C-alpha positions in Angstrom: -22.7 5.9 21.9 -19.9 4.2 19.9 -20.4 1.9 17.0 -20.0 -1.8 17.7 -17.2 -3.5 15.9 -17.9 -7.3 15.6 -15.3 -9.3 13.7 -16.2 -10.8 10.3 -14.4 -13.0 7.8 -15.8 -11.5 4.7 -14.4 -8.1 3.6 -17.0 -5.8 1.9 -16.5 -4.7 -1.6 -14.8 -1.3 -2.2 -17.1 1.7 -2.7 -18.2 2.0 -6.3 -17.4 5.8 -6.3 -13.8 5.0 -5.5 -13.6 2.4 -8.3 -15.1 4.8 -10.7 -12.6 7.5 -9.6 -9.8 5.0 -10.4 -11.3 4.1 -13.7 -11.6 7.8 -14.8 -8.2 9.1 -13.5 -6.3 6.1 -14.9 -8.2 6.2 -18.2 -5.1 6.3 -20.4 -3.7 3.0 -19.1 -6.7 0.6 -19.5 -6.1 -0.1 -23.2 -2.8 -1.5 -22.2 -4.6 -4.2 -20.1 -6.7 -5.5 -23.0 -6.2 -9.2 -23.3 -3.2 -9.2 -20.9 -2.3 -11.8 -18.3 -1.0 -10.6 -15.0 0.7 -12.2 -12.0 0.2 -10.6 -8.6 1.8 -11.2 -5.2 0.6 -9.6 -2.1 -3.0 -9.4 -3.4 -4.6 -10.1 0.0 -3.0 -7.0 1.6 -4.2 -3.4 1.7 -2.4 -2.4 -1.6 -3.0 -5.7 -3.4 -6.7 -5.9 -2.7 -7.3 -2.4 -4.1 -5.2 -3.3 -7.2 -7.1 -6.5 -7.8 -10.5 -5.1 -7.2 -9.8 -2.1 -9.5 -8.6 -4.6 -12.2 -11.8 -6.7 -12.0 -13.9 -3.5 -12.0 -12.1 -2.2 -15.1 -12.5 -5.6 -16.7 -16.2 -5.6 -16.2 -16.8 -2.0 -17.2 -14.5 -1.9 -20.2 -14.5 -5.5 -21.4 -10.8 -5.7 -21.2 -10.6 -9.5 -21.2 -7.6 -9.3 -18.8 -6.9 -12.1 -16.4 -4.8 -12.4 -13.2 -3.0 -15.3 -11.5 -2.8 -14.5 -7.8 -0.2 -16.0 -5.5 -1.4 -16.5 -1.9 -0.2 -18.6 1.0 -3.8 -19.3 2.0 -6.3 -19.6 -0.9 -9.0 -20.7 1.5 -8.5 -17.6 3.6 -8.6 -15.5 0.5 -11.9 -17.0 -0.6 -13.4 -16.4 2.9 -12.3 -12.8 3.1 -12.7 -11.7 -0.6 -15.2 -14.1 -2.1 -16.3 -11.6 -4.8 -12.8 -11.6 -6.1 -12.0 -15.3 -5.6 -15.2 -16.1 -7.6 -14.4 -13.7 -10.5 -13.8 -15.7 -13.6 -10.8 -13.6 -14.5 -9.0 -14.5 -11.2 -7.0 -17.7 -10.6 -5.6 -18.4 -7.1 -2.4 -20.4 -6.7 -1.1 -21.6 -3.4 2.5 -20.8 -2.5 5.1 -18.9 -0.5 6.7 -16.0 -2.4 10.1 -17.4 -1.5 9.8 -20.8 -3.2 6.5 -20.9 -5.1 6.1 -23.2 -8.1 6.0 -21.2 -11.3 2.6 -21.0 -12.9 2.5 -22.3 -16.5 2.3 -20.1 -19.6 3.3 -16.6 -20.5 2.6 -13.4 -18.5 2.6 -9.8 -19.7 2.7 -7.9 -16.4 3.7 -8.5 -12.9 2.7 -6.7 -9.7 5.1 -7.7 -6.8 3.6 -6.4 -3.6 4.3 -9.4 -1.3 6.0 -8.9 2.0 5.3 -10.1 5.5 1.8 -9.0 6.3 1.0 -6.2 8.7 -0.5 -8.5 11.3 2.7 -10.6 11.4 4.8 -7.4 11.8 2.5 -6.3 14.6 2.9 -9.7 16.3 6.7 -9.3 16.3 7.8 -11.4 13.4 11.5 -12.0 13.4 13.8 -9.6 11.5 15.4 -12.4 9.6 12.2 -13.8 8.3 11.0 -10.4 7.2 14.3 -9.8 5.4 14.2 -13.2 3.7 10.6 -12.8 2.6 11.6 -9.6 0.8 15.0 -10.5 -0.6 14.4 -14.2 -1.4 10.8 -13.6 -2.5 11.8 -10.8 -4.9 14.5 -13.0 -6.4 12.0 -15.8 -7.0 9.5 -13.4 -8.6 12.2 -11.9 -10.8 13.3 -15.4 -12.0 9.6 -16.1 -12.8 9.3 -12.8 -14.6 12.2 -13.7 -16.9 10.9 -17.2 -17.5 7.3 -16.1 -18.2 8.3 -13.5 -20.7 6.9 -10.5 -18.8 7.3 -7.1 -20.4 6.8 -4.9 -17.4 6.9 -5.3 -13.6 6.2 -3.1 -10.6 7.8 -3.7 -7.2 6.2 -1.9 -4.2 9.0 -0.7 -2.0 8.8 1.7 0.9 9.9 5.1 2.1 11.7 3.3 5.0 14.6 2.6 2.6 15.8 6.1 3.2 16.3 5.4 6.9 15.6 8.2 9.3 14.5 11.4 7.5 16.6 14.4 8.6 14.3 16.4 10.8 15.2 19.6 8.9 14.3 18.1 5.5 10.7 18.9 4.8 10.2 16.3 2.0 12.5 13.5 1.1 13.3 13.0 -2.6 14.2 9.9 -4.5 17.9 10.9 -4.8 18.4 11.2 -1.0 21.5 9.3 -0.1 20.6 8.1 3.4 19.8 4.7 4.6 18.8 2.6 7.6 21.3 2.5 10.5 21.8 0.2 13.4 19.0 0.7 15.9 16.6 2.0 13.2 13.2 0.6 14.3 12.3 -0.7 10.8 15.8 -1.8 9.8 14.8 -5.3 8.7 12.0 -4.0 6.4 14.3 -1.2 5.1 17.2 -3.6 4.4 14.9 -6.2 2.8 13.3 -3.5 0.5 16.8 -2.2 -0.4 18.0 -5.6 -1.3 14.9 -6.2 -3.4 15.4 -2.9 -5.2 18.9 -3.9 -6.1 17.7 -7.2 -7.5 15.1 -5.4 -9.5 17.7 -3.1 -10.9 20.3 -5.8 -11.7 17.9 -8.2 -13.3 16.0 -5.5 -15.1 19.2 -4.3 -16.8 20.1 -7.8 -18.1 16.6 -9.2 -18.9 15.1 -6.3 -20.8 12.0 -6.3 -18.5 10.9 -2.7 -17.7 10.9 -2.9 -13.9 9.7 0.1 -11.9 9.8 0.7 -8.2 7.2 2.5 -6.1 8.5 3.8 -2.7 5.3 4.0 -0.7 4.8 6.2 2.4 1.6 6.6 4.4 -2.0 5.9 3.3 -5.6 5.9 4.5 -8.8 4.3 3.1 -11.2 1.4 3.2 -9.5 -1.9 4.3 -6.8 -0.2 6.2 -6.4 -2.3 9.4 -7.6 -0.3 12.3 -6.2 -2.3 15.1 -2.5 -2.6 14.2 0.4 -0.1 14.1 -1.1 2.5 11.8 -1.8 5.7 13.7 -4.5 7.0 11.4 -6.3 3.6 11.6 -6.1 3.6 15.4 -7.6 7.1 15.5 -10.5 6.1 13.2 -11.1 3.1 15.3 -11.1 5.2 18.5 -13.4 7.8 17.0 -15.9 5.2 15.7 -16.1 3.7 19.2 -17.0 7.1 20.6 -13.6 8.1 21.8 -11.4 9.3 23.2 -9.0 9.3 20.3 -5.7 8.4 22.0 -2.3 9.5 20.8 0.2 7.2 22.4 3.2 9.4 21.8 3.7 13.1 22.2 1.9 14.0 18.9 4.8 15.9 17.3 5.7 13.3 14.6 4.9 14.6 11.1 3.2 12.4 8.5 1.3 12.9 5.2 -1.5 10.6 3.9 -2.6 9.7 0.4 -6.1 8.1 -0.1 -6.1 4.5 -1.3 -8.0 5.2 -4.5 -5.3 7.8 -5.5 -2.6 5.3 -4.4 -4.1 2.7 -6.8 -4.1 5.1 -9.7 -0.4 5.9 -9.0 0.6 2.2 -8.9 -1.2 1.4 -12.1 0.4 4.4 -13.8 3.9 3.7 -12.5 3.5 0.1 -13.8 2.5 1.2 -17.3 4.2 4.6 -17.8 7.2 4.6 -15.4 10.7 4.7 -16.9 12.4 1.3 -16.9 14.5 1.2 -13.7 12.6 4.3 -12.5 12.0 4.8 -8.8 9.1 6.9 -7.7 7.9 8.1 -4.3 4.2 7.5 -3.7 2.3 9.5 -1.1 1.1 12.9 -0.1 3.2 16.0 0.4 0.5 17.6 2.7 2.2 17.1 6.1 0.7 17.5 9.5 1.6 16.4 13.0 0.1 13.3 14.6 -1.7 15.5 17.2 -3.2 17.5 14.3 -4.2 14.3 12.6 -5.9 13.0 15.7 -8.0 16.2 15.9 -8.7 16.1 12.2 -10.1 12.5 12.5 -12.2 13.4 15.5 -13.7 16.4 13.7 -14.8 14.2 10.8 -17.3 12.5 13.1 -20.8 14.0 13.6 -20.1 14.3 17.4 -16.3 14.8 17.6 -14.8 12.8 20.5 -12.1 14.1 22.8 -8.5 13.7 21.9 -6.0 12.5 24.6 -2.3 12.9 24.0 -0.3 10.6 26.4 3.3 11.8 25.9 5.0 15.1 26.3 7.3 16.6 23.7 11.0 17.1 24.6 11.8 20.8 24.9 13.6 22.0 21.8 13.5 18.7 19.9 12.7 18.7 16.2 9.8 16.4 15.3 10.3 13.1 13.6 9.3 13.3 9.9 8.2 10.8 7.3 7.0 12.9 4.3 8.0 12.3 0.6 8.6 14.6 -2.2 6.5 13.4 -5.1 7.5 16.0 -7.7 9.2 13.3 -9.9 6.0 11.2 -10.2 3.8 14.3 -10.7 6.0 15.8 -13.4 6.9 12.7 -15.3 3.7 10.7 -15.1 1.0 13.4 -14.7 -0.4 12.0 -11.5 -1.6 13.9 -8.4 -3.5 13.9 -5.2 -7.2 14.3 -6.2 -8.8 13.4 -2.9 -7.8 15.6 -0.1 -7.2 14.4 3.5 -10.6 15.5 4.9 -12.5 13.7 2.1 -10.2 10.7 2.5 -10.9 10.4 6.2 -14.6 10.9 5.7 -14.8 8.2 3.0 -12.9 5.9 5.3 -15.1 6.6 8.3 -18.2 6.1 6.1 -16.9 2.8 4.9 -16.2 1.4 8.3 -19.4 3.0 9.8 -21.5 1.0 7.3 -19.7 -2.3 7.6 -18.9 -4.6 10.5 -15.2 -4.3 9.8 -13.9 -1.9 12.4 -12.4 -4.5 14.7 -10.2 -6.0 12.0 
């Protein structure tokens, strides 16, 4: 029998084991947070909520006395979904749209800019122009604020989509790959918006003296990943928790690689503090597998593995679509890695959603 998935407004706290993992593996950056004031955009999203919760956890365990001002379009919704963060004395919520928000008063040391159109808006078919404007105009607004507030360092979370279609004979795509989105590319608006935002970060970083780093993020799994949107691994976990079958809508040949959210969070904190000014770093896993293999992998992480149904058929002789980064630059320069393998990542994610009424979100 499958597990019921009733909706709920309040999002459970992250597992303490994951937060302790982040605390330990990022141990060399926490001193840099002592007494610092941060500004965060996108803190209600998958990335942002992990960053914010790891910040408050480090604050409590290490007495950092750090504080964060969080920009959100819906403070009331933030309070309903993440009350344990909204009520934390170190967190201040400010209402505003990233494209035209009023600048908070005072000086800030660090900025995390993760705001984009949210995943649910993307899934609902948000217009390409609005998506682009949110990224380009929003990033310019955040950069202007960074200059005014006296920020020393800033991290912008970009995406692997900036490379455009990955050549199917290229195993892992490096940061110096010279491709880009083309007409007809399914994620062109997101890709062009991220590219414009990256250019603004580079241009303003060079003239302002702010050490701005860029994280080009690929594919991830972990607690709080939406299970009912356009993320294949989330859909597979949802299907498995409901008792199956796990349904692959395509032909299953596309190739992806997944980094666990706790490791992702370590990478983002590390890139913020230790990345070279102007540096661009791929963030993700290099351990690639096909979507069909992923579906079976997820199914086998359940005590009673459900069936896997693959709807499409592969075209004879066609090379599979790939979306896999090379992360050698980040690993060598910053000393970060993939500590939690895919099996453990999926099991932790399944355990989280099995024990909370969150699976329908």
